[in-house]
C-alpha positions, 0 to 999 in steps of 0.5 A: 840824291842819288838813283839807280835804274833798272837794267831792262828797258822801261816796257818790260819794267824797272826798278829804282832805289833813291837815297837821301844821301850816299854818305853820313855819320855814324847812328845817323838815319837816311831815308832810302825809297824803292820804286819798281814798274813793271807793264799794266796788269803784272804782279812781280816778285820783290826780294827779301830786302829785310835779309839783305841788307842786314847781310849788308850790316846795314839795319832798318829802323822803319819801314813803310807797307808797299804801295801800288799805284796802278795807271796806265801803261804800267803798275808802279809799286814804291816802299820807303825804309829808314837805314842807319849803320853804327859803325864807319866803313863802306857798305853796298846796297846790291842789286835788287832782283824782281821778275813776272810772268808774260805768257809764260815767259819769265821776265827779269830785271834788277835794279842797280848797286848803291854804295855807302860812305859811313863815316866817324865824327872827326875829333877837332882842337890841336889834341886827340887827348880824351880826358877821364870822366872826372868823378862826381863830387858828392855833396856835403850832408847837412844837418838834417841828413846827419841826424836822421842817419844817426838815428836810423842806425841800428845802434841808435834805435837800439839805445832808443829802444832800451831807454824807452823800456826803461823809462816805461818801467821806471814810470810803472814803479813810480805810479806803483809806489804813489799808489802804495805811499798814498794811505787814506788817513784814519778818522781819528787823524782827520779828528785831530788836525781838524782839532787842531786848526780849530785850537790855532783859530784862536775863536775863544780869544775873540770871544766867538763861543757860539762859533767855537762849540758849534765846530766842536759839536759838527766834528764830533758828529762828522767823526760818529759817522767816519769811526761809529757808523752812527749818522748823527750829522743834522739829527738831534743829540736825543736821536743818536746817543742811545746808539753810541752807548751801545757802542764797543769803542766807545769806554762808559767813562766817557758816555757821560762826558761826549753828552754833556759836550754836545748838550752843552753846545746845543744850549749855547748854539739855539739858548744863546747860553754864557758858556763857563771857561772851564767847559770851554777847555773841557770841550776840546780836552774832552776831544783829543782824549776820545780820540786817545781812547779809541786808538787804545781801544782799536789797538788793543782789538788788533793785538788780539786778532792777530795773536788769535790768527796765530794760534790757529796757525799753530794750531792747523 
């Protein structure tokens, strides 16, 4: 600990500077305490310590508020500072001047000056060579890093967007084409498929005549509902036959055969009549003949309609 004492007698006032040390390393922080004593009742003037130390290239890191301790016969003022320096050199804390008036006379006194020595740290070892700082080695990217880098590359993002757009367009075209290809079957196509299935079932070969004629009756009634819009299911034959006779799609020559096939099926189903082999074959062949006749009627009607539309177009 180093200290500096005032030059005047203690009864007139004195100033003291206390230091942790007068020698320290650059960047280290040391404590300086300023103590000023004056006779009781007097207030001295203080120098601007901040400017003085800054001029001497000493940096004040921190400073406390000045404290007054009133006693007898002296008043004591104390203030602490934390100092540092950033270059190795010898620094001087100059004498600090203080003054107060006593019966109109100016009483002055000052502290002693102090020399501070700031030194640089010593490099130990056999050589003063300082090696260059080596470049930090980058860690090799792992698989996830490589994938992330690939998929976030602008080119990869653009290709991915194009691929998604192509897949969306392809899916739309497939859906559109599927809608075109899904064409509902005509009542004639449905009936022909059902007749072929009945033919393949070989009910006649198994002598299951009732099931055979009941199936034909059911298929014909269902066909009437689909093509002729005649509700024939669950209705007596005599209830809907007059409506069928007046329909344009049924050839007049087929009406009596239609009636005979249905009535024959009713007799076998309800009266348990035994059918002739000729009647069995005629019932199935009539169904195919009916489909062929209606298809010809529909084709003829369609051609007439197209001809009329073409004629109307020419006239316009």
